[in-house]
Every structure is written in C-alpha cells, then in structure tokens.
C-alpha positions in Angstrom: -93.1 34.4 16.9 -96.1 36.5 17.7 -94.5 39.6 16.2 -93.7 37.6 13.0 -97.4 36.5 12.7 -98.5 40.1 13.2 -96.1 41.3 10.6 -97.3 38.7 8.0 -100.9 39.6 8.8 -100.1 43.3 8.4 -98.5 42.7 4.9 -101.4 40.5 3.8 -104.0 43.0 4.9 -102.1 45.9 3.3 -101.8 44.0 0.1 -105.6 43.2 0.1 -106.4 46.9 0.8 -104.2 48.0 -2.1 -105.8 45.4 -4.4 -109.3 46.5 -3.3 -108.4 50.1 -4.1 -107.4 49.1 -7.6 -110.5 46.9 -8.2 -113.1 49.2 -6.6 -111.8 52.6 -7.9 -110.3 51.4 -11.2 -110.2 54.7 -13.1 -109.1 56.9 -10.2 -106.4 54.4 -9.1 -105.1 53.8 -12.6 -104.9 57.5 -13.4 -103.0 58.1 -10.2 -100.6 55.2 -10.8 -100.0 56.4 -14.4 -97.4 58.8 -13.1 -95.4 56.1 -11.5 -95.7 53.9 -14.6 -94.5 56.7 -16.9 -91.7 57.7 -14.6 -90.3 54.1 -14.2 -90.8 53.6 -18.0 -88.8 56.8 -18.8 -85.9 56.1 -16.4 -85.5 52.4 -17.0 -86.0 52.7 -20.8 -83.3 55.3 -21.1 -81.0 53.1 -18.9 -81.8 50.0 -21.0 -81.0 51.7 -24.3 -77.8 53.2 -23.1 -76.8 50.0 -21.3 -77.0 48.4 -24.7 -75.0 51.2 -26.3 -72.4 51.2 -23.5 -72.1 47.4 -23.8 -71.4 47.7 -27.5 -68.9 50.5 -27.1 -67.1 48.6 -24.2 -66.9 45.5 -26.4 -65.5 47.7 -29.2 -62.9 49.2 -26.9 -62.0 45.7 -25.7 -61.3 44.6 -29.3 -58.6 47.3 -29.4 -56.8 45.5 -26.5 -56.5 46.7 -22.9 -52.8 45.8 -22.9 -52.1 47.2 -26.3 -50.4 50.6 -26.8 -50.5 52.6 -30.0 -47.5 54.7 -31.1 -49.0 57.5 -33.3 -48.6 61.0 -34.5 -51.8 62.3 -32.8 -52.9 61.7 -29.2 -56.4 60.4 -28.5 -56.7 63.0 -25.7 -55.4 66.5 -26.5 -53.4 68.6 -24.0 -55.7 71.6 -24.1 -55.1 75.2 -25.2 -51.5 75.2 -23.9 -50.6 72.7 -26.7 -51.9 74.1 -30.0 -52.9 71.6 -32.7 -50.3 72.9 -35.2 -47.5 71.4 -33.0 -49.0 67.9 -33.7 -49.1 68.7 -37.4 -45.3 69.0 -37.5 -44.8 65.5 -36.0 -43.5 62.7 -38.2 -45.6 59.7 -38.8 -44.5 56.4 -37.2 -42.5 54.3 -39.7 -41.6 50.7 -40.3 -38.1 51.6 -39.2 -39.5 52.8 -35.9 -41.2 49.4 -35.6 -38.0 47.6 -36.3 -36.2 49.5 -33.5 -39.0 48.7 -31.1 -38.8 45.1 -31.9 -35.0 45.1 -31.6 -34.8 47.0 -28.3 -38.0 46.3 -26.3 -37.8 43.8 -23.5 -41.5 44.4 -22.4 -43.1 43.7 -25.7 -44.9 40.4 -26.5 -45.8 41.4 -30.1 -45.8 44.6 -32.2 -47.0 45.5 -35.7 -47.2 48.5 -38.1 -50.6 49.4 -39.4 -52.0 52.0 -41.8 -55.6 52.3 -43.1 -57.1 54.2 -46.0 -60.2 53.9 -48.3 -60.0 52.7 -51.9 -62.3 51.0 -54.4 -62.1 47.2 -54.6 -63.2 45.3 -57.7 -64.0 41.8 -58.9 -65.2 41.5 -62.5 -68.1 44.0 -62.9 -68.7 44.3 -59.2 -67.1 47.0 -57.1 -67.0 48.2 -53.5 -66.3 51.9 -53.1 -64.6 53.3 -50.0 -63.6 49.9 -48.7 -61.1 50.0 -45.8 -57.7 48.9 -47.0 -55.6 47.9 -44.0 -51.9 47.5 -44.7 -50.1 45.6 -41.9 -46.8 44.1 -41.0 -46.6 40.3 -40.3 -47.2 40.3 -36.5 -50.5 42.1 -36.8 -52.4 38.9 -36.0 -50.4 38.5 -32.8 -51.4 41.9 -31.6 -55.0 41.8 -32.8 -56.4 38.3 -32.8 -58.2 37.5 -36.1 -61.0 35.0 -36.6 -61.5 33.3 -39.9 -64.4 31.6 -41.5 -62.2 30.2 -44.3 -58.6 30.5 -45.4 -55.6 31.6 -43.5 -53.3 34.4 -42.4 -50.2 35.6 -44.4 -47.1 33.4 -44.3 -43.8 35.0 -43.3 -42.6 34.8 -46.9 -45.8 36.6 -48.1 -45.5 39.4 -45.6 -41.7 39.9 -46.1 -41.9 39.6 -49.9 -44.9 41.8 -50.3 -46.9 39.2 -52.2 -50.3 40.3 -53.7 -52.5 38.4 -51.2 -55.4 39.7 -49.2 -57.8 38.8 -46.3 -61.3 40.2 -46.8 -64.3 40.9 -44.6 -67.8 39.5 -44.9 -69.3 42.7 -46.5 -66.6 42.6 -49.2 -67.5 38.9 -49.9 -71.2 39.7 -50.0 -70.9 42.7 -52.4 -68.3 41.3 -54.8 -69.0 37.6 -55.1 -71.9 35.3 -55.7 -70.2 32.4 -54.0 -69.9 32.1 -50.2 -66.2 31.0 -50.3 -64.1 33.1 -52.7 -60.7 31.9 -51.3 -58.4 31.6 -54.3 -60.3 34.3 -56.4 -58.5 37.5 -57.4 -59.7 41.0 -56.7 -58.4 44.3 -57.8 -56.9 46.7 -55.3 -54.8 49.7 -56.4 -55.5 48.5 -59.9 -53.5 45.3 -59.2 -54.8 41.7 -59.0 -54.6 40.3 -55.5 -55.4 36.7 -54.4 -57.9 36.2 -51.6 -56.4 33.8 -49.1 -58.7 34.4 -46.1 -62.2 35.4 -45.1 -62.8 37.3 -41.8 -65.6 36.2 -39.5 -68.6 38.6 -39.6 -68.2 41.1 -36.8 -71.2 43.5 -37.0 -71.2 47.2 -36.1 -68.5 47.5 -33.5 -65.4 49.7 -33.1 -67.5 52.9 -33.1 -69.4 52.2 -36.3 -66.6 50.4 -38.1 -65.8 46.7 -38.2 -63.6 44.2 -40.0 -66.6 43.4 -42.3 -65.6 46.1 -44.9 -61.9 45.6 -44.6 -59.3 44.3 -47.0 -56.1 43.4 -45.2 -52.8 43.5 -47.2 -49.1 43.0 -46.4 -47.6 46.4 -45.9 -44.7 45.5 -48.1 -47.1 45.0 -51.0 -49.2 48.2 -50.2 -46.1 50.4 -49.9 -45.7 50.2 -53.7 -48.9 52.2 -54.0 -48.9 54.2 -50.7 -46.4 56.9 -49.7 -45.7 55.8 -46.1 -43.9 59.0 -45.4 -46.9 61.2 -46.3 -48.1 63.5 -43.6 -51.4 62.7 -41.9 -51.3 59.1 -43.1 -52.7 57.9 -39.8 -50.1 55.2 -39.3 -49.8 53.4 -36.0 -47.4 51.0 -34.3 -49.4 48.6 -32.2 -47.5 47.1 -29.2 -48.8 44.4 -26.9 -47.3 44.0 -23.5 -46.0 40.8 -22.1 -48.5 39.2 -19.6 -46.6 40.4 -16.4 -45.9 43.9 -17.8 -48.2 46.8 -17.0 -49.1 49.4 -19.5 -47.2 52.0 -17.5 -44.0 50.0 -17.7 -44.5 49.4 -21.4 -45.2 53.1 -21.9 -42.0 54.2 -20.2 -39.9 51.8 -22.2 -41.5 52.8 -25.5 -41.1 56.5 -24.7 -37.3 55.9 -24.1 -37.0 53.9 -27.3 -38.9 56.4 -29.5 -37.0 59.4 -28.0 -33.7 57.6 -28.8 -34.8 56.7 -32.3 -36.0 60.3 -33.0 -32.8 61.6 -31.4 -34.7 64.0 -29.0 -32.5 65.8 -26.5 -33.4 65.9 -22.8 -36.1 68.5 -22.1 -37.4 68.5 -25.7 -41.1 67.5 -26.0 -42.0 64.1 -27.4 -42.8 64.2 -31.1 -45.1 61.2 -30.9 -48.1 60.0 -28.9 -48.5 56.7 -27.0 -52.2 56.0 -26.8 -54.2 53.3 -24.9 -57.8 52.3 -24.6 -58.2 53.7 -21.1 -58.3 57.2 -22.6 -61.4 56.2 -24.6 -62.9 54.4 -21.6 -62.5 57.5 -19.4 -64.1 59.7 -22.0 -67.1 57.4 -22.2 -67.4 57.1 -18.4 -68.0 60.9 -18.3 -70.5 60.7 -21.2 -72.5 57.9 -19.6 -72.6 59.8 -16.3 -74.2 62.7 -18.1 -76.6 60.4 -19.9 -77.5 58.8 -16.5 -78.3 62.2 -15.1 -80.5 63.1 -18.1 -82.4 59.8 -17.6 -83.1 60.7 -14.0 -84.2 64.2 -14.9 -86.5 62.9 -17.6 -88.2 60.3 -15.3 -88.0 62.4 -12.2 -90.9 64.7 -13.1 -93.1 61.8 -13.9 -92.2 60.2 -10.6 -92.9 63.4 -8.8 -96.4 63.5 -10.3 -96.8 59.8 -9.5 -95.8 60.4 -5.9 -98.6 63.0 -5.6 -101.0 60.5 -7.1 -100.1 57.9 -4.5 -100.4 60.4 -1.7 -103.9 61.4 -3.1 -105.0 57.8 -3.1 -103.8 57.2 0.4 -105.5 60.4 1.8 -108.8 59.3 0.2 -108.3 55.8 1.6 -107.7 57.2 5.1 -110.8 59.3 4.9 -112.9 56.3 3.6 -111.6 54.0 6.4 -111.6 56.5 9.3 -114.3 54.5 11.1 -112.4 51.2 10.6 -109.3 52.8 12.0 -111.3 53.9 15.1 -112.5 50.4 15.6 -109.0 48.9 15.2 -107.7 51.4 17.8 -110.5 50.7 20.2 -109.7 47.0 20.0 -106.0 47.8 21.0 -104.2 48.4 17.7 -101.1 50.4 18.2 -100.2 53.6 16.3 -97.3 51.9 14.6 -99.6 49.1 13.3 -101.9 51.7 11.6 -98.9 53.5 10.3 -97.3 50.4 8.8 -100.6 49.2 7.4 -101.0 52.3 5.3 -97.3 52.5 4.4 -97.4 49.0 3.1 -100.5 49.8 1.1 -98.8 52.8 -0.5 -95.7 50.8 -1.3 -97.9 48.0 -2.9 -99.8 50.5 -5.0 -96.6 52.2 -6.2 -95.1 48.8 -7.0 -98.1 47.9 -9.2 -97.4 51.1 -11.2 -93.7 50.4 -11.4 -94.1 46.8 -12.5 -96.5 47.8 -15.3 -93.8 50.2 -16.5 -91.2 47.4 -16.4 -93.5 45.1 -18.3 -94.0 47.7 -21.1 -90.2 48.1 -21.4 -89.7 44.3 -21.5 -92.2 43.9 -24.3 -90.6 46.8 -26.3 -87.1 45.4 -25.9 -88.3 42.0 -27.2 -90.0 43.7 -30.2 -87.0 45.9 -31.1 -84.5 43.0 -30.7 -86.6 40.9 -33.0 -87.2 43.6 -35.6 -83.8 45.2 -35.7 -80.1 44.2 -35.4 -80.0 45.4 -31.8 -79.4 43.4 -28.6 -81.6 45.3 -26.2 -81.9 43.6 -22.8 -83.8 44.6 -19.7 -81.1 43.7 -17.2 -81.7 42.4 -13.7 -79.9 45.5 -12.4 -82.4 47.8 -14.1 -85.4 45.6 -12.9 -84.1 45.9 -9.3 -83.6 49.6 -9.8 -87.2 50.1 -11.1 -88.7 48.0 -8.3 -86.6 49.8 -5.7 -87.5 53.3 -7.0 -91.2 52.4 -7.1 -91.1 51.1 -3.5 -89.2 54.2 -2.4 -91.7 56.6 -4.0 -94.6 54.7 -2.4 -92.8 54.9 1.0 -92.2 58.6 0.8 -95.6 59.4 -0.7 -97.5 57.3 1.7 -95.8 58.5 4.9 -97.9 61.6 5.6 -101.3 59.9 5.0 -100.2 56.9 7.1 -98.9 59.3 9.8 -102.2 61.2 9.9 -104.1 57.8 10.1 -102.0 56.6 13.0 -102.7 59.8 15.0 -106.5 59.7 14.7 -108.4 59.7 18.0 -110.4 56.4 18.2 -113.5 58.0 19.6 -113.6 60.8 17.0 -112.8 58.2 14.3 -115.7 55.9 15.2 -118.1 58.9 15.3 -117.4 59.6 11.6 -119.2 56.3 10.7 -122.5 57.6 12.1 
C-alpha cells in the first residue's frame, strides 16, 4: 500500500514538473517538443492516409469474391522471365462453350458465369456517354457477383437465353443520360441498337481499383455477341466460378484445371493454355506494397523523432541542472536513487506525450476537414492513436534516461552546495 502511494505521488510530481517546464519556459519547451509533434504527425498521417487507401482496396478486392476463381487467358501474376509473354498471347480466350462444360462437369461449383467487358458510346436522345463500360454476361452473373438495385430487376432466364435487347445501367449512366431519377422502361442506344433499361444499379463509388459499377451497362451476352466477336484475341473474357460453401479454392482450382485441360484436349505434360486467377494474388501483391509504404512512413517520421528525442534530452538536462539543489535536499531526506531516476523519467515521458498528443490532434482536425471537403473516408483509427501515444512515450523514455540517470547519481552534499 505504501509503495502504491509513493508511486502515485511520484507520477503526480513528475506530471507537475513537466507542466511547470511548459508553463515557465514556453518557447524553449515548445521548440524542443516540435520535433516530437512533427515526427508523430509525419508517421501517423502517412499511416492514416494509407490505411484509408488500403481499406478501399481491400473492399474492392472483396467485391471480386474471395471464393470466386477466374478462368482467363492471362494470369494476374506472371511466371517471370522463364515464361515469356508471347506464350500467353497464343492462348485462346475462354468461351461460352467452356462455361457450358464447366457447368456440366463441375461438382464443386455453386455458380458460374461468362463475362466480357469493353468500352462503347451509349446514347439517349441527344445525350451520350463515351467510353461507357459495356459488360456482356451470361445469366448466372448475378449469382456469382451479387448485384444491388435501386430500381428495376435482373434479366429473366428467357431474356438471357433469347438475347433480348435489355440492359441494367449504373448511376453515372443515369445521371449523364437522363433528366429523370428512374429511367426504367426507357430505351438507350448501345451498338447502334435500341435497348430497354430494366434495372438501375446502386451507386458504388470509386472502388475496384478506380472502376465501379456506376459507369457500366450490363447486357445479356447472347444479345451482345451479335455485335462482338467473342472469338477475337485479347478480348479479355473471363469465366467466373464461385465455389460451394464447403469447398476450398484449392479444391475448386484442381477440378477446374482438370475440366479445362480435358475441354482443350491437352496431353499430359503439356502446359496449361489458360490461367485460373483468384483475389489472393492481388492481396499478396498489395501486402508487399503496403509493407514498403509502412517502411517509408517510419523513415519520414524517424528523422523528426530523432530530433525530437534530442530536444527532450536537452530539456531534461537543463531541468536537472536547475533542480540540482532540490535533488540534494530530496536525497538528504532519504530519497532513493530509483525515486530520483523515476521522477525524471516520468517527466520526460509526460513532456514527450504532450508533443505526440498535439501531433495527433492536428491529424484528427485534418482528417475531419478532408473527409468533409472531399469524397474520402479518412479516419484516425484507434490503432494509430495507440501507436502515436506509444511511440511518444518510448521516445520520452529513451531520451530522458541519461538525464534521469545523471540526476540519480548526484552526491547529495555536492548537490546542495550548488544552491549557495
């Protein structure tokens, strides 16, 4: 109990000394703490921005589906110099027939769909949207990639199979073509043909690496194939396959590989002429990127923290010199060395924390301003706050150790003489 009271008193006195140092020597203390403030601001602001970017990218990756595999011509991760790019060029594009075979043979698939995307001009009356993303899909597309509507509906089986001229459009298409909020039932022109709008996609914002459903026009592939050569090289077609709930991606990959090799009539030992991609490839690439960004953030803020550490040490050495007589009196009255050491260490930590908290407050105000002014969701997370406070305390602890150690080793008689 006695030790606890001593510890509480120690913290209180250290806090008061730190506060006194700031109040009495405002300019000197604030200039010294500026390094800590700038360092914490640099590190945590970098982490805050890239946490926001990372969160957006992760959300974008998740929209692709963690349990969805993509059968394509090109892999998302290349095999290096031992697999030249021209070998990929010779590969055939995935076809609707490939999809039919997968649907017929696969036991591990919950849903699968063919998809191809390209850019075309979309018109309504005198209004036009250039380079709109036209996405031609088979009927099960909505089962592989969930679609949210603000109005209207998805294609019926008859519309998909019969290649009816119907379309589902994104919010940007609605905004740029129509003066009414709900154009379901109106007819737009795609490929020079009139197509009825039957559904409106929910606004998504800038996800999927800068793209979103907002500028898309989704059509049945059996309608679009009248205007697109689905056998053309470098079309960018994909077969999207979603695994059943209890099936792992590895099991689904193995099954798809066997089916596609059989469909393509590839002999044993012959390399695959297709790629099976999954979102984990993208995630791993971004994990490496964000590791580098994290390192850069520490380097940027590290120099300021180093300067701030010297500033804290300078304050503490001055504080020891100014309070030498007081230290002598404390020791003469029985204060132990560890008490003096901890007193100055706590003071250094409190000073450093003041600088760090100011840096965090600046970041918090900036995140609020940016989030209000722009379409960005910047958040100073609890993790970054804890990191900023922890780093500040650590810098104070390291910087204040030598001054505190020198104070604790003072001879009480010599220390008291310095007051006369």
